[in-house]
C-alpha angles and dihedrals in degrees: 000000000000101000122180102200116209128194115192120211090228143339094272091058090048091053100041104028106032112169102247144123117267089221129018095247096048119119096212135064111222120248120202142199096263095168092114096244149036117302125207122212113192122206115288092007132110132209137192114237119199117228090202093236144093121203142198113211124203110268092249094054142073129191133224123210103215133173124260107235090240093061091072103024098047103021105031092231123136113216112211108226117236139190125223118198121213093249094059115097101165130109120307118231138181116219113210130186129199105220092184096235114205088009094267093152091210124134117243117230118216110204124220111272092013113150110237108160144005136233114230115193116208135181117248113225115228104237134185112214112228122190114214136176094222134023120226117262118257133183091256098037115168096341106126140177113022094357095125095054132247 
């Protein structure tokens, strides 16, 4: 069975910030500001926001902490993506940065229990590393940034 084990910091977090999908077909599990109060992010600063949980992923999985689209579009906050390996069982955090869009120089308030990011669980392919002298040719080859057009 592919269990994602969740440990909540306390009963209030379990009630108000349960790790779940907003809709059945969603890829991500919502993460909240579970700090117990309002948080203030001043322009050009970043803060670490506790999700109030710790997790144990299946050994063949990793998790990405990714922004919810509303964090940037509606709030002007940039969520710094993160990677969680299956062996990590410590607290989960969301790192947010205030990029000071439109140079408003106003702090952004993050309300208690506000959803900021999402946890996306992905399988990890089992790979064998092979050292080679030459890589096979492909249509794209070594052409990099912008090479496939707009």
